[in-house]
C-alpha positions, 0 to 999 in steps of 0.5 A, a space after each residue: 518543535 511540531 512537524 506537519 505531516 500532510 496526508 493526501 487521500 483519506 481512505 482506509 490507508 490514509 485515515 488509519 495513518 492519521 489515527 495511528 499518529 493521534 497519540 503523538 499530536 504534541 510532536 505531529 500536526 496532521 493535515 489532510 486533503 482529499 478530492 472529496 471534502 466529505 471524506 477528509 471531514 469524516 477522517 477529521 471527525 474520527 480523530 485522524 486529522 488536526 486540520 482539513 485543507 481543501 487547497 492542495 498546495 496550501 496543504 503541503 507547503 509547510 509539511 515535513 512529510 507528505 504521504 500520498 494514499 491515493 489510487 495509483 492512477 491519481 499519483 502522477 497528477 498529485 505529484 505534479 500538483 504538489 511539486 512546486 509548493 514543497 519546502 526544502 528537504 520534505 520527504 514524499 512517500 506514497 502507498 501505491 502497490 507497484 513502484 517502478 512507475 511511481 519512481 519514474 514519476 517522482 524523478 520527473 516531477 519532484 524538485 531536487 530539494 524533495 526526497 521520495 521514498 515509496 512504501 507498500 503497506 501490508 495490513 494486520 492479519 486481524 483485518 484480512 477478511 474484513 470487506 469495508 472500505 474508505 474512512 469507516 474501515 480505518 483503524 489505528 492498529 491497521 498495520 499492527 503486526 503488518 509490514 511496510 515494504 520500502 523502496 528508494 532511488 539512488 541518492 536519497 538521503 539516509 535520513 529520508 530512508 530512516 524516516 520510512 523505517 521509523 514510520 513503520 515502527 510507529 505504525 506497529 509494522 515491520 519494514 522490508 527494504 526491497 528492490 522496486 523490480 523485485 517488489 513489482 514482481 511480487 505484487 503482480 503475483 499477490 495483489 494484481 493477479 487475484 483482482 485480474 482473476 476475479 475480473 475474469 471469473 465475473 466476465 466468464 459468468 455474469 450475463 453469460 447464458 444461464 446466468 439468470 438462473 445461476 445468479 440465484 445459486 451463488 454462494 460463498 465460493 463465488 462471493 469470495 472468489 469474485 470479491 477482489 473485483 469490487 473490494 480493492 483497487 478502482 478499475 483505473 488504478 488496476 489498469 494503470 498497475 497492470 500496464 505499468 508492471 506489464 512483464 511480471 503481470 504477463 508472467 504470472 498470468 501465463 503461470 495461472 493459465 498453465 495451472 488452469 490448463 492442468 486442471 482442465 486436462 485432468 477433468 477432460 481425462 477423468 483423472 480423479 487421482 491427479 485432480 485430487 492431488 492438485 486440489 489437496 496441494 492447493 488446500 495445504 498451501 493455503 492453510 500453510 500460508 494462512 497460519 504463517 500470515 496470522 502468526 507472522 512466523 515465516 520460518 526465517 531465522 532472526 539475523 538482526 538484533 532487535 532495535 529499540 523503538 524510536 520516540 516520535 521526538 527522535 523520528 521527527 527531530 531528525 527531519 528538522 535536523 536534516 533541514 537545518 543542516 541544509 539551510 545552515 551548511 556551516 553549522 556544526 553540532 
């Protein structure tokens, strides 16, 4: 039996998921929707979809799995748009970078017969330094050797949570079950803070006195440091994330300001030894992280045995079984 997977949002993440599922079309029927019809058509042309649906209720009504790969500021509206058309025991997943806010939206808007599981994707180290975006930046192996962080709310069926873990394996990624508060704190430091730093750098330089001449001298350091302001979350989504994760964002901003103040103090005091030590510490920290991120060697001892990769039939068969048991409660296998 074929299971319909509906992907809403055909950017890099959504299209890459569709491409990763392309070799399993005997078990999975991929439906895609995007606000921009051209984006969904492009994803289909790339082989990421079996069908494009411009009507969002129709796109989800037969889906066993709905994946929201839209910016955070579109998630609530999208949940509201699909809620009344979701079939019993559908699993709804989203890819937003922070989760406490989305958990509250899912609890508010989704019907009792739908099950929400939140995912935060971490892409393959092979694509960390690429700057493309949209469907043209999609790859079937975008998540290979990456990670999917998984959060859920109390009462979520184990089958739905297991589906998220199995999906991560299907995409070539490891999975990590994590508390949403802890996850938002980590994402504030690693995802939101770099973008806010880039915004501050640009506001402190562009169109300031001397910029007319200074802009001609900008090189790789400026490009790399300012790039996150344009390359990642749209401004509305970044605003929503920063306000939704207020406490961890403020905590990380305070920590950043403290470290900037230390650099300022060293420079003001002409303390070359202290300044050099701080810069070398930063460089070593970067090199250590870069090596770990590229190799996936985090220095953690394996405690859990390796599990055999589930087949696509097993993964989506469980979804069908979950629905059948709810539809026929007296059925015994």
